[in-house]
All heavy atoms as TSV, in Angstrom:
chain	resi	resn	atom	element	x	y	z
A	1	MET	N	N	8.801	-27.944	64.720
A	1	MET	CA	C	9.108	-28.384	63.394
A	1	MET	C	C	8.151	-27.814	62.367
A	1	MET	O	O	8.525	-27.639	61.247
A	1	MET	CB	C	9.068	-29.903	63.350
A	1	MET	CG	C	10.215	-30.540	63.993
A	1	MET	SD	S	10.611	-31.924	63.002
A	1	MET	CE	C	11.841	-32.606	64.005
A	2	THR	N	N	6.975	-27.547	62.770
A	2	THR	CA	C	5.990	-27.021	61.837
A	2	THR	C	C	6.395	-25.630	61.370
A	2	THR	O	O	6.261	-25.295	60.206
A	2	THR	CB	C	4.605	-26.956	62.510
A	2	THR	OG1	O	4.341	-28.178	63.142
A	2	THR	CG2	C	3.548	-26.641	61.502
A	3	GLU	N	N	6.929	-24.839	62.289
A	3	GLU	CA	C	7.370	-23.494	61.916
A	3	GLU	C	C	8.520	-23.556	60.922
A	3	GLU	O	O	8.587	-22.784	59.984
A	3	GLU	CB	C	7.804	-22.718	63.157
A	3	GLU	CG	C	6.661	-22.334	64.061
A	3	GLU	CD	C	7.132	-21.576	65.274
A	3	GLU	OE1	O	8.188	-20.944	65.205
A	3	GLU	OE2	O	6.436	-21.626	66.295
A	4	ARG	N	N	9.431	-24.487	61.170
A	4	ARG	CA	C	10.594	-24.598	60.300
A	4	ARG	C	C	10.176	-25.055	58.898
A	4	ARG	O	O	10.660	-24.537	57.897
A	4	ARG	CB	C	11.595	-25.569	60.894
A	4	ARG	CG	C	12.836	-25.667	60.086
A	4	ARG	CD	C	13.878	-26.393	60.831
A	4	ARG	NE	N	15.073	-25.591	60.733
A	4	ARG	CZ	C	16.243	-25.952	61.129
A	4	ARG	NH1	N	16.391	-27.093	61.745
A	4	ARG	NH2	N	17.271	-25.185	60.970
A	5	SER	N	N	9.260	-26.014	58.792
A	5	SER	CA	C	8.835	-26.499	57.486
A	5	SER	C	C	8.044	-25.418	56.754
A	5	SER	O	O	8.160	-25.265	55.547
A	5	SER	CB	C	8.024	-27.779	57.612
A	5	SER	OG	O	6.832	-27.537	58.337
A	6	SER	N	N	7.232	-24.628	57.478
A	6	SER	CA	C	6.515	-23.543	56.815
A	6	SER	C	C	7.478	-22.462	56.368
A	6	SER	O	O	7.280	-21.829	55.337
A	6	SER	CB	C	5.439	-22.962	57.733
A	6	SER	OG	O	6.029	-22.328	58.849
A	7	THR	N	N	8.553	-22.243	57.112
A	7	THR	CA	C	9.568	-21.272	56.707
A	7	THR	C	C	10.285	-21.751	55.453
A	7	THR	O	O	10.554	-20.975	54.548
A	7	THR	CB	C	10.597	-21.056	57.845
A	7	THR	OG1	O	9.898	-20.750	59.036
A	7	THR	CG2	C	11.537	-19.940	57.519
A	8	MET	N	N	10.564	-23.040	55.399
A	8	MET	CA	C	11.218	-23.606	54.228
A	8	MET	C	C	10.305	-23.506	53.011
A	8	MET	O	O	10.752	-23.185	51.924
A	8	MET	CB	C	11.603	-25.072	54.486
A	8	MET	CG	C	12.621	-25.262	55.574
A	8	MET	SD	S	14.239	-24.827	55.012
A	8	MET	CE	C	14.712	-26.366	54.291
A	9	GLU	N	N	9.018	-23.794	53.214
A	9	GLU	CA	C	8.073	-23.691	52.102
A	9	GLU	C	C	7.954	-22.249	51.636
A	9	GLU	O	O	7.881	-21.966	50.440
A	9	GLU	CB	C	6.698	-24.227	52.521
A	9	GLU	CG	C	6.659	-25.713	52.697
A	9	GLU	CD	C	5.326	-26.185	53.255
A	9	GLU	OE1	O	4.384	-25.372	53.311
A	9	GLU	OE2	O	5.235	-27.353	53.637
A	10	GLY	N	N	7.946	-21.320	52.590
A	10	GLY	CA	C	7.902	-19.897	52.241
A	10	GLY	C	C	9.147	-19.476	51.482
A	10	GLY	O	O	9.083	-18.721	50.519
A	11	GLN	N	N	10.291	-19.994	51.896
A	11	GLN	CA	C	11.549	-19.682	51.214
A	11	GLN	C	C	11.543	-20.258	49.800
A	11	GLN	O	O	11.985	-19.607	48.861
A	11	GLN	CB	C	12.742	-20.243	52.024
A	11	GLN	CG	C	14.084	-19.861	51.470
A	11	GLN	CD	C	14.363	-18.367	51.624
A	11	GLN	OE1	O	13.760	-17.681	52.426
A	11	GLN	NE2	N	15.275	-17.880	50.818
A	12	ASN	N	N	11.015	-21.469	49.639
A	12	ASN	CA	C	10.932	-22.074	48.311
A	12	ASN	C	C	9.982	-21.284	47.420
A	12	ASN	O	O	10.226	-21.136	46.224
A	12	ASN	CB	C	10.473	-23.528	48.407
A	12	ASN	CG	C	11.548	-24.424	48.985
A	12	ASN	OD1	O	12.723	-24.082	48.957
A	12	ASN	ND2	N	11.133	-25.563	49.512
A	13	ALA	N	N	8.878	-20.788	47.985
A	13	ALA	CA	C	7.926	-19.982	47.214
A	13	ALA	C	C	8.576	-18.685	46.775
A	13	ALA	O	O	8.388	-18.234	45.643
A	13	ALA	CB	C	6.675	-19.709	48.035
A	14	ILE	N	N	9.349	-18.070	47.669
A	14	ILE	CA	C	10.038	-16.828	47.322
A	14	ILE	C	C	11.072	-17.095	46.240
A	14	ILE	O	O	11.191	-16.337	45.282
A	14	ILE	CB	C	10.693	-16.207	48.575
A	14	ILE	CG1	C	9.600	-15.715	49.537
A	14	ILE	CG2	C	11.613	-15.061	48.187
A	14	ILE	CD1	C	10.121	-15.265	50.873
A	15	ASP	N	N	11.825	-18.184	46.369
A	15	ASP	CA	C	12.837	-18.519	45.377
A	15	ASP	C	C	12.201	-18.797	44.017
A	15	ASP	O	O	12.705	-18.343	42.991
A	15	ASP	CB	C	13.654	-19.726	45.823
A	15	ASP	CG	C	14.564	-19.397	47.009
A	15	ASP	OD1	O	14.812	-18.188	47.240
A	15	ASP	OD2	O	14.994	-20.342	47.686
A	16	SER	N	N	11.089	-19.526	44.003
A	16	SER	CA	C	10.450	-19.820	42.726
A	16	SER	C	C	9.875	-18.544	42.107
A	16	SER	O	O	9.892	-18.372	40.896
A	16	SER	CB	C	9.373	-20.882	42.889
A	16	SER	OG	O	8.338	-20.410	43.730
A	17	ALA	N	N	9.382	-17.647	42.947
A	17	ALA	CA	C	8.883	-16.365	42.428
A	17	ALA	C	C	10.032	-15.546	41.853
A	17	ALA	O	O	9.896	-14.907	40.810
A	17	ALA	CB	C	8.169	-15.591	43.525
A	18	ALA	N	N	11.177	-15.579	42.524
A	18	ALA	CA	C	12.341	-14.852	42.034
A	18	ALA	C	C	12.823	-15.439	40.707
A	18	ALA	O	O	13.197	-14.690	39.795
A	18	ALA	CB	C	13.457	-14.882	43.069
A	19	VAL	N	N	12.796	-16.736	40.598
A	19	VAL	CA	C	13.209	-17.388	39.349
A	19	VAL	C	C	12.239	-17.019	38.230
A	19	VAL	O	O	12.653	-16.702	37.110
A	19	VAL	CB	C	13.285	-18.920	39.539
A	19	VAL	CG1	C	13.440	-19.631	38.204
A	19	VAL	CG2	C	14.431	-19.276	40.467
A	20	ALA	N	N	10.949	-17.033	38.511
A	20	ALA	CA	C	9.950	-16.678	37.497
A	20	ALA	C	C	10.118	-15.228	37.062
A	20	ALA	O	O	10.026	-14.905	35.875
A	20	ALA	CB	C	8.542	-16.905	38.049
A	21	ARG	N	N	10.381	-14.325	38.029
A	21	ARG	CA	C	10.620	-12.915	37.687
A	21	ARG	C	C	11.857	-12.761	36.828
A	21	ARG	O	O	11.872	-12.003	35.856
A	21	ARG	CB	C	10.779	-12.103	38.978
A	21	ARG	CG	C	9.630	-11.229	39.302
A	21	ARG	CD	C	9.914	-10.231	40.414
A	21	ARG	NE	N	10.827	-10.673	41.461
A	21	ARG	CZ	C	10.489	-11.405	42.510
A	21	ARG	NH1	N	9.247	-11.819	42.650
A	21	ARG	NH2	N	11.372	-11.742	43.414
A	22	GLN	N	N	12.905	-13.485	37.182
A	22	GLN	CA	C	14.148	-13.396	36.415
A	22	GLN	C	C	13.950	-13.886	34.988
A	22	GLN	O	O	14.463	-13.294	34.050
A	22	GLN	CB	C	15.254	-14.210	37.111
A	22	GLN	CG	C	16.579	-14.172	36.418
A	22	GLN	CD	C	17.209	-12.787	36.414
A	22	GLN	OE1	O	16.955	-11.972	37.274
A	22	GLN	NE2	N	18.009	-12.524	35.410
A	23	GLU	N	N	13.175	-14.955	34.821
A	23	GLU	CA	C	12.921	-15.465	33.473
A	23	GLU	C	C	12.103	-14.476	32.652
A	23	GLU	O	O	12.330	-14.306	31.464
A	23	GLU	CB	C	12.173	-16.798	33.551
A	23	GLU	CG	C	13.038	-17.945	34.006
A	23	GLU	CD	C	12.239	-19.229	34.129
A	23	GLU	OE1	O	11.059	-19.248	33.744
A	23	GLU	OE2	O	12.809	-20.212	34.616
A	24	ARG	N	N	11.157	-13.812	33.305
A	24	ARG	CA	C	10.273	-12.901	32.562
A	24	ARG	C	C	10.918	-11.540	32.324
A	24	ARG	O	O	10.825	-10.977	31.238
A	24	ARG	CB	C	8.973	-12.724	33.334
A	24	ARG	CG	C	7.996	-11.857	32.620
A	24	ARG	CD	C	6.656	-11.858	33.288
A	24	ARG	NE	N	5.735	-11.019	32.535
A	24	ARG	CZ	C	4.542	-10.686	32.936
A	24	ARG	NH1	N	4.077	-11.138	34.068
A	24	ARG	NH2	N	3.774	-9.917	32.211
A	25	PHE	N	N	11.566	-10.987	33.357
A	25	PHE	CA	C	12.080	-9.622	33.266
A	25	PHE	C	C	13.597	-9.552	33.313
A	25	PHE	O	O	14.153	-8.460	33.429
A	25	PHE	CB	C	11.522	-8.778	34.420
A	25	PHE	CG	C	10.030	-8.739	34.474
A	25	PHE	CD1	C	9.342	-9.382	35.485
A	25	PHE	CD2	C	9.307	-8.067	33.508
A	25	PHE	CE1	C	7.964	-9.349	35.547
A	25	PHE	CE2	C	7.924	-8.026	33.561
A	25	PHE	CZ	C	7.256	-8.665	34.584
A	26	GLY	N	N	14.292	-10.673	33.222
A	26	GLY	CA	C	15.729	-10.693	33.419
A	26	GLY	C	C	16.546	-10.143	32.266
A	26	GLY	O	O	17.729	-9.889	32.412
A	27	LYS	N	N	15.933	-9.921	31.107
A	27	LYS	CA	C	16.696	-9.396	29.979
A	27	LYS	C	C	15.898	-8.277	29.310
A	27	LYS	O	O	14.676	-8.212	29.424
A	27	LYS	CB	C	17.005	-10.495	28.965
A	27	LYS	CG	C	15.775	-11.122	28.361
A	27	LYS	CD	C	16.141	-12.202	27.360
A	27	LYS	CE	C	14.847	-12.784	26.804
A	27	LYS	NZ	N	15.077	-13.775	25.801
A	28	LEU	N	N	16.615	-7.422	28.650
A	28	LEU	CA	C	15.972	-6.311	27.952
A	28	LEU	C	C	15.306	-6.811	26.675
A	28	LEU	O	O	15.739	-7.804	26.090
A	28	LEU	CB	C	17.011	-5.251	27.597
A	28	LEU	CG	C	17.645	-4.528	28.785
A	28	LEU	CD1	C	18.768	-3.622	28.292
A	28	LEU	CD2	C	16.611	-3.729	29.540
A	29	PRO	N	N	14.258	-6.136	26.232
A	29	PRO	CA	C	13.635	-6.547	24.972
A	29	PRO	C	C	14.574	-6.289	23.796
A	29	PRO	O	O	15.528	-5.508	23.894
A	29	PRO	CB	C	12.383	-5.671	24.885
A	29	PRO	CG	C	12.627	-4.535	25.799
A	29	PRO	CD	C	13.580	-5.005	26.849
A	30	GLU	N	N	14.289	-6.946	22.700
A	30	GLU	CA	C	15.125	-6.755	21.516
A	30	GLU	C	C	14.991	-5.322	21.011
A	30	GLU	O	O	13.941	-4.712	21.113
A	30	GLU	CB	C	14.689	-7.720	20.418
A	30	GLU	CG	C	14.910	-9.168	20.765
A	30	GLU	CD	C	14.461	-10.073	19.635
A	30	GLU	OE1	O	14.393	-9.611	18.483
A	30	GLU	OE2	O	14.174	-11.235	19.927
A	31	ARG	N	N	16.076	-4.817	20.457
A	31	ARG	CA	C	16.058	-3.451	19.933
A	31	ARG	C	C	15.233	-3.391	18.657
A	31	ARG	O	O	15.217	-4.322	17.865
A	31	ARG	CB	C	17.476	-2.983	19.641
A	31	ARG	CG	C	18.300	-2.829	20.900
A	31	ARG	CD	C	19.608	-2.181	20.580
A	31	ARG	NE	N	19.379	-0.795	20.221
A	31	ARG	CZ	C	19.762	0.237	20.960
A	31	ARG	NH1	N	20.401	0.020	22.074
A	31	ARG	NH2	N	19.524	1.462	20.580
A	32	ILE	N	N	14.562	-2.281	18.470
A	32	ILE	CA	C	13.777	-2.054	17.263
A	32	ILE	C	C	14.517	-1.019	16.439
A	32	ILE	O	O	14.866	0.051	16.942
A	32	ILE	CB	C	12.362	-1.549	17.616
A	32	ILE	CG1	C	11.645	-2.573	18.470
A	32	ILE	CG2	C	11.582	-1.257	16.350
A	32	ILE	CD1	C	10.313	-2.100	18.993
A	33	ARG	N	N	14.753	-1.350	15.198
A	33	ARG	CA	C	15.468	-0.417	14.331
A	33	ARG	C	C	14.593	0.793	14.028
A	33	ARG	O	O	13.368	0.705	13.998
A	33	ARG	CB	C	15.856	-1.097	13.026
A	33	ARG	CG	C	16.795	-2.260	13.197
A	33	ARG	CD	C	17.176	-2.878	11.887
A	33	ARG	NE	N	16.046	-2.854	10.950
A	33	ARG	CZ	C	16.154	-3.109	9.666
A	33	ARG	NH1	N	17.307	-3.416	9.149
A	33	ARG	NH2	N	15.097	-3.075	8.891
A	34	PHE	N	N	15.225	1.933	13.795
A	34	PHE	CA	C	14.496	3.158	13.492
A	34	PHE	C	C	13.673	2.992	12.226
A	34	PHE	O	O	12.546	3.481	12.142
A	34	PHE	CB	C	15.482	4.327	13.333
A	34	PHE	CG	C	14.800	5.628	13.021
A	34	PHE	CD1	C	14.102	6.305	14.004
A	34	PHE	CD2	C	14.839	6.152	11.750
A	34	PHE	CE1	C	13.464	7.498	13.719
A	34	PHE	CE2	C	14.202	7.347	11.450
A	34	PHE	CZ	C	13.520	8.023	12.447
A	35	GLU	N	N	14.208	2.291	11.250
A	35	GLU	CA	C	13.498	2.089	9.989
A	35	GLU	C	C	12.195	1.314	10.203
A	35	GLU	O	O	11.242	1.493	9.463
A	35	GLU	CB	C	14.374	1.334	8.980
A	35	GLU	CG	C	15.605	2.103	8.526
A	35	GLU	CD	C	16.757	2.023	9.514
A	35	GLU	OE1	O	16.787	1.097	10.352
A	35	GLU	OE2	O	17.607	2.924	9.472
A	36	ASP	N	N	12.163	0.463	11.216
A	36	ASP	CA	C	10.952	-0.299	11.497
A	36	ASP	C	C	9.902	0.524	12.233
A	36	ASP	O	O	8.741	0.151	12.281
A	36	ASP	CB	C	11.291	-1.540	12.325
A	36	ASP	CG	C	12.166	-2.509	11.552
A	36	ASP	OD1	O	12.149	-2.461	10.299
A	36	ASP	OD2	O	12.872	-3.310	12.197
A	37	MET	N	N	10.305	1.645	12.833
A	37	MET	CA	C	9.364	2.479	13.581
A	37	MET	C	C	8.760	3.587	12.732
A	37	MET	O	O	7.785	4.206	13.133
A	37	MET	CB	C	10.071	3.121	14.780
A	37	MET	CG	C	10.490	2.133	15.831
A	37	MET	SD	S	11.099	2.939	17.308
A	37	MET	CE	C	12.679	3.557	16.754
A	38	VAL	N	N	9.337	3.857	11.576
A	38	VAL	CA	C	8.904	4.977	10.744
A	38	VAL	C	C	8.137	4.446	9.542
A	38	VAL	O	O	8.556	3.504	8.891
A	38	VAL	CB	C	10.127	5.792	10.261
A	38	VAL	CG1	C	9.705	6.913	9.356
A	38	VAL	CG2	C	10.878	6.331	11.455
A	39	GLU	N	N	7.013	5.063	9.281
A	39	GLU	CA	C	6.229	4.698	8.111
A	39	GLU	C	C	6.187	5.905	7.188
A	39	GLU	O	O	5.769	6.988	7.581
A	39	GLU	CB	C	4.809	4.315	8.521
A	39	GLU	CG	C	3.954	3.873	7.374
A	39	GLU	CD	C	2.580	3.423	7.829
A	39	GLU	OE1	O	2.459	2.908	8.938
A	39	GLU	OE2	O	1.630	3.611	7.043
A	40	GLU	N	N	6.629	5.721	5.984
A	40	GLU	CA	C	6.664	6.819	5.023
A	40	GLU	C	C	5.538	6.665	4.017
A	40	GLU	O	O	5.291	5.576	3.517
A	40	GLU	CB	C	8.002	6.854	4.293
A	40	GLU	CG	C	9.176	7.172	5.196
A	40	GLU	CD	C	10.479	7.254	4.436
A	40	GLU	OE1	O	10.440	7.204	3.182
A	40	GLU	OE2	O	11.521	7.347	5.072
A	41	GLU	N	N	4.860	7.774	3.764
A	41	GLU	CA	C	3.809	7.802	2.761
A	41	GLU	C	C	4.035	9.018	1.868
A	41	GLU	O	O	4.503	10.052	2.325
A	41	GLU	CB	C	2.430	7.920	3.414
A	41	GLU	CG	C	2.020	6.709	4.201
A	41	GLU	CD	C	0.617	6.853	4.773
A	41	GLU	OE1	O	-0.074	7.835	4.418
A	41	GLU	OE2	O	0.232	5.999	5.567
A	42	THR	N	N	3.677	8.887	0.632
A	42	THR	CA	C	3.808	10.027	-0.261
A	42	THR	C	C	2.699	11.020	0.049
A	42	THR	O	O	1.563	10.648	0.362
A	42	THR	CB	C	3.707	9.581	-1.734
A	42	THR	OG1	O	2.469	8.894	-1.916
A	42	THR	CG2	C	4.847	8.646	-2.096
A	43	ALA	N	N	3.040	12.285	-0.026
A	43	ALA	CA	C	2.072	13.337	0.252
A	43	ALA	C	C	1.136	13.496	-0.931
A	43	ALA	O	O	1.530	13.328	-2.086
A	43	ALA	CB	C	2.795	14.653	0.525
A	44	THR	N	N	-0.102	13.815	-0.631
A	44	THR	CA	C	-1.046	14.062	-1.717
A	44	THR	C	C	-0.769	15.443	-2.289
A	44	THR	O	O	-0.458	16.382	-1.554
A	44	THR	CB	C	-2.498	14.000	-1.215
A	44	THR	OG1	O	-2.658	14.939	-0.157
A	44	THR	CG2	C	-2.832	12.613	-0.720
A	45	PRO	N	N	-0.854	15.588	-3.595
A	45	PRO	CA	C	-0.597	16.900	-4.183
A	45	PRO	C	C	-1.659	17.897	-3.730
A	45	PRO	O	O	-2.809	17.547	-3.469
A	45	PRO	CB	C	-0.667	16.651	-5.688
A	45	PRO	CG	C	-1.351	15.340	-5.851
A	45	PRO	CD	C	-1.170	14.583	-4.582
A	46	ASP	N	N	-1.250	19.157	-3.625
A	46	ASP	CA	C	-2.159	20.213	-3.188
A	46	ASP	C	C	-3.215	20.451	-4.254
A	46	ASP	O	O	-2.914	20.578	-5.440
A	46	ASP	CB	C	-1.380	21.502	-2.914
A	46	ASP	CG	C	-2.255	22.549	-2.264
A	46	ASP	OD1	O	-3.214	22.170	-1.573
A	46	ASP	OD2	O	-1.974	23.749	-2.458
A	47	ASP	N	N	-4.456	20.510	-3.837
A	47	ASP	CA	C	-5.569	20.747	-4.736
A	47	ASP	C	C	-5.954	22.220	-4.648
A	47	ASP	O	O	-6.515	22.658	-3.646
A	47	ASP	CB	C	-6.752	19.861	-4.343
A	47	ASP	CG	C	-7.932	20.012	-5.287
A	47	ASP	OD1	O	-7.731	20.530	-6.394
A	47	ASP	OD2	O	-9.037	19.601	-4.912
A	48	PRO	N	N	-5.661	23.030	-5.681
A	48	PRO	CA	C	-5.977	24.460	-5.600
A	48	PRO	C	C	-7.481	24.711	-5.488
A	48	PRO	O	O	-7.905	25.705	-4.907
A	48	PRO	CB	C	-5.440	25.048	-6.903
A	48	PRO	CG	C	-4.778	23.955	-7.639
A	48	PRO	CD	C	-4.990	22.687	-6.908
A	49	ALA	N	N	-8.304	23.819	-5.997
A	49	ALA	CA	C	-9.754	24.012	-5.917
A	49	ALA	C	C	-10.240	23.919	-4.472
A	49	ALA	O	O	-11.308	24.435	-4.146
A	49	ALA	CB	C	-10.457	22.984	-6.783
A	50	ARG	N	N	-9.459	23.296	-3.635
A	50	ARG	CA	C	-9.848	23.178	-2.230
A	50	ARG	C	C	-9.897	24.526	-1.531
A	50	ARG	O	O	-10.664	24.718	-0.592
A	50	ARG	CB	C	-8.846	22.261	-1.532
A	50	ARG	CG	C	-9.220	21.907	-0.135
A	50	ARG	CD	C	-8.228	20.944	0.441
A	50	ARG	NE	N	-7.677	21.599	1.622
A	50	ARG	CZ	C	-6.533	21.334	2.170
A	50	ARG	NH1	N	-5.754	20.437	1.646
A	50	ARG	NH2	N	-6.140	21.953	3.241
A	51	HIS	N	N	-9.087	25.480	-1.985
A	51	HIS	CA	C	-9.007	26.786	-1.341
A	51	HIS	C	C	-9.878	27.838	-2.028
A	51	HIS	O	O	-9.894	28.981	-1.594
A	51	HIS	CB	C	-7.553	27.261	-1.301
A	51	HIS	CG	C	-6.650	26.287	-0.602
A	51	HIS	ND1	N	-6.705	26.038	0.747
A	51	HIS	CD2	C	-5.677	25.474	-1.083
A	51	HIS	CE1	C	-5.813	25.139	1.077
A	51	HIS	NE2	N	-5.168	24.772	-0.025
A	52	ASP	N	N	-10.596	27.449	-3.058
A	52	ASP	CA	C	-11.467	28.404	-3.746
A	52	ASP	C	C	-12.649	28.772	-2.862
A	52	ASP	O	O	-13.109	27.988	-2.043
A	52	ASP	CB	C	-11.995	27.819	-5.067
A	52	ASP	CG	C	-10.911	27.746	-6.130
A	52	ASP	OD1	O	-9.859	28.380	-5.947
A	52	ASP	OD2	O	-11.133	27.033	-7.126
A	53	TYR	N	N	-13.163	29.972	-3.061
A	53	TYR	CA	C	-14.326	30.428	-2.309
A	53	TYR	C	C	-15.583	29.823	-2.912
A	53	TYR	O	O	-15.814	29.874	-4.107
A	53	TYR	CB	C	-14.402	31.955	-2.333
A	53	TYR	CG	C	-15.637	32.487	-1.664
A	53	TYR	CD1	C	-15.784	32.397	-0.286
A	53	TYR	CD2	C	-16.671	33.065	-2.395
A	53	TYR	CE1	C	-16.910	32.874	0.341
A	53	TYR	CE2	C	-17.809	33.547	-1.781
A	53	TYR	CZ	C	-17.918	33.446	-0.407
A	53	TYR	OH	O	-19.052	33.921	0.202
A	54	ASN	N	N	-16.399	29.253	-2.061
A	54	ASN	CA	C	-17.658	28.658	-2.496
A	54	ASN	C	C	-18.778	29.323	-1.701
A	54	ASN	O	O	-18.975	29.018	-0.523
A	54	ASN	CB	C	-17.640	27.155	-2.241
A	54	ASN	CG	C	-18.935	26.485	-2.660
A	54	ASN	OD1	O	-19.819	27.110	-3.239
A	54	ASN	ND2	N	-19.044	25.202	-2.355
A	55	PRO	N	N	-19.524	30.250	-2.317
A	55	PRO	CA	C	-20.551	30.958	-1.547
A	55	PRO	C	C	-21.658	30.025	-1.034
A	55	PRO	O	O	-22.243	30.281	0.002
A	55	PRO	CB	C	-21.106	31.986	-2.530
A	55	PRO	CG	C	-20.640	31.580	-3.865
A	55	PRO	CD	C	-19.453	30.709	-3.681
A	56	GLU	N	N	-21.940	28.953	-1.740
A	56	GLU	CA	C	-22.986	28.026	-1.302
A	56	GLU	C	C	-22.557	27.237	-0.057
A	56	GLU	O	O	-23.371	26.924	0.795
A	56	GLU	CB	C	-23.330	27.047	-2.432
A	56	GLU	CG	C	-23.963	27.693	-3.631
A	56	GLU	CD	C	-25.338	28.259	-3.300
A	56	GLU	OE1	O	-26.073	27.608	-2.528
A	56	GLU	OE2	O	-25.663	29.338	-3.803
A	57	GLY	N	N	-21.281	26.912	0.018
A	57	GLY	CA	C	-20.811	26.106	1.135
A	57	GLY	C	C	-20.104	26.901	2.215
A	57	GLY	O	O	-19.610	26.334	3.178
A	58	SER	N	N	-20.069	28.236	2.085
A	58	SER	CA	C	-19.327	29.029	3.055
A	58	SER	C	C	-19.982	29.035	4.426
A	58	SER	O	O	-19.319	29.231	5.434
A	58	SER	CB	C	-19.168	30.468	2.558
A	58	SER	OG	O	-20.429	31.106	2.487
A	59	TRP	N	N	-21.276	28.793	4.512
A	59	TRP	CA	C	-21.950	28.780	5.805
A	59	TRP	C	C	-21.502	27.613	6.673
A	59	TRP	O	O	-21.620	27.652	7.889
A	59	TRP	CB	C	-23.472	28.723	5.611
A	59	TRP	CG	C	-23.920	27.448	4.944
A	59	TRP	CD1	C	-24.023	27.207	3.626
A	59	TRP	CD2	C	-24.300	26.239	5.603
A	59	TRP	NE1	N	-24.450	25.925	3.396
A	59	TRP	CE2	C	-24.635	25.303	4.595
A	59	TRP	CE3	C	-24.409	25.856	6.935
A	59	TRP	CZ2	C	-25.047	24.012	4.892
A	59	TRP	CZ3	C	-24.824	24.564	7.221
A	59	TRP	CH2	C	-25.139	23.667	6.188
A	60	LYS	N	N	-20.940	26.584	6.061
A	60	LYS	CA	C	-20.517	25.416	6.821
A	60	LYS	C	C	-19.300	25.705	7.689
A	60	LYS	O	O	-19.122	25.088	8.725
A	60	LYS	CB	C	-20.193	24.258	5.880
A	60	LYS	CG	C	-21.391	23.762	5.105
A	60	LYS	CD	C	-20.981	22.671	4.145
A	60	LYS	CE	C	-22.138	22.289	3.252
A	60	LYS	NZ	N	-21.743	21.343	2.222
A	61	THR	N	N	-18.454	26.632	7.241
A	61	THR	CA	C	-17.241	26.931	7.987
A	61	THR	C	C	-17.272	28.323	8.581
A	61	THR	O	O	-16.255	28.828	9.010
A	61	THR	CB	C	-16.022	26.805	7.066
A	61	THR	OG1	O	-16.162	27.709	5.963
A	61	THR	CG2	C	-15.869	25.389	6.552
A	62	PHE	N	N	-18.423	28.951	8.632
A	62	PHE	CA	C	-18.520	30.318	9.156
A	62	PHE	C	C	-18.575	30.252	10.677
A	62	PHE	O	O	-19.471	29.659	11.246
A	62	PHE	CB	C	-19.788	30.989	8.597
A	62	PHE	CG	C	-19.844	32.446	8.885
A	62	PHE	CD1	C	-19.089	33.333	8.153
A	62	PHE	CD2	C	-20.646	32.936	9.881
A	62	PHE	CE1	C	-19.154	34.673	8.412
A	62	PHE	CE2	C	-20.733	34.282	10.144
A	62	PHE	CZ	C	-19.969	35.163	9.407
A	63	ASN	N	N	-17.591	30.850	11.324
A	63	ASN	CA	C	-17.529	30.842	12.791
A	63	ASN	C	C	-17.721	32.255	13.312
A	63	ASN	O	O	-16.871	33.122	13.146
A	63	ASN	CB	C	-16.185	30.306	13.281
A	63	ASN	CG	C	-16.014	28.859	12.913
A	63	ASN	OD1	O	-16.965	28.110	12.956
A	63	ASN	ND2	N	-14.797	28.478	12.557
A	64	CYS	N	N	-18.861	32.483	13.911
A	64	CYS	CA	C	-19.158	33.804	14.445
A	64	CYS	C	C	-20.192	33.615	15.552
A	64	CYS	O	O	-21.157	32.862	15.396
A	64	CYS	CB	C	-19.685	34.712	13.350
A	64	CYS	SG	S	-20.155	36.346	13.928
A	65	LEU	N	N	-20.015	34.323	16.655
A	65	LEU	CA	C	-20.962	34.210	17.757
A	65	LEU	C	C	-22.345	34.654	17.340
A	65	LEU	O	O	-23.348	34.044	17.692
A	65	LEU	CB	C	-20.475	35.020	18.953
A	65	LEU	CG	C	-21.364	34.981	20.188
A	65	LEU	CD1	C	-21.507	33.551	20.694
A	65	LEU	CD2	C	-20.841	35.877	21.264
A	66	ALA	N	N	-22.436	35.737	16.550
A	66	ALA	CA	C	-23.735	36.218	16.100
A	66	ALA	C	C	-24.432	35.170	15.238
A	66	ALA	O	O	-25.635	34.957	15.374
A	66	ALA	CB	C	-23.561	37.510	15.320
A	67	ALA	N	N	-23.678	34.499	14.392
A	67	ALA	CA	C	-24.279	33.464	13.545
A	67	ALA	C	C	-24.689	32.265	14.393
A	67	ALA	O	O	-25.736	31.658	14.149
A	67	ALA	CB	C	-23.294	33.038	12.465
A	68	ASP	N	N	-23.894	31.937	15.399
A	68	ASP	CA	C	-24.244	30.826	16.272
A	68	ASP	C	C	-25.513	31.103	17.062
A	68	ASP	O	O	-26.314	30.213	17.317
A	68	ASP	CB	C	-23.102	30.520	17.247
A	68	ASP	CG	C	-21.884	29.925	16.551
A	68	ASP	OD1	O	-22.043	29.431	15.421
A	68	ASP	OD2	O	-20.796	29.961	17.152
A	69	LEU	N	N	-25.702	32.363	17.432
A	69	LEU	CA	C	-26.901	32.734	18.203
A	69	LEU	C	C	-28.088	32.978	17.307
A	69	LEU	O	O	-29.208	33.177	17.787
A	69	LEU	CB	C	-26.614	33.979	19.041
A	69	LEU	CG	C	-25.560	33.793	20.142
A	69	LEU	CD1	C	-25.283	35.122	20.814
A	69	LEU	CD2	C	-26.019	32.755	21.154
A	70	GLY	N	N	-27.871	32.998	16.002
A	70	GLY	CA	C	-28.958	33.224	15.061
A	70	GLY	C	C	-29.346	34.682	14.923
A	70	GLY	O	O	-30.472	35.000	14.587
A	71	LEU	N	N	-28.407	35.564	15.212
A	71	LEU	CA	C	-28.694	37.010	15.096
A	71	LEU	C	C	-28.447	37.526	13.704
A	71	LEU	O	O	-27.683	37.109	12.955
A	71	LEU	CB	C	-27.831	37.789	16.088
A	71	LEU	CG	C	-28.035	37.391	17.554
A	71	LEU	CD1	C	-27.056	38.170	18.407
A	71	LEU	CD2	C	-29.465	37.669	17.993
């Protein structure tokens, strides 16, 4: 009888686990509209001064192996 009662308890545990899984994962999540996933921002206007040559600050963006080695 002990085996049978432990089998019944095991079956009840499996059934309760199945019920809990069904409650948690039994339905698909709600759909999200495309408008809710997209965030629109206005673009900043192009600043022409940003592309001007600045001899004082040009060393900051100078990429050269010789300059990196200090040659």
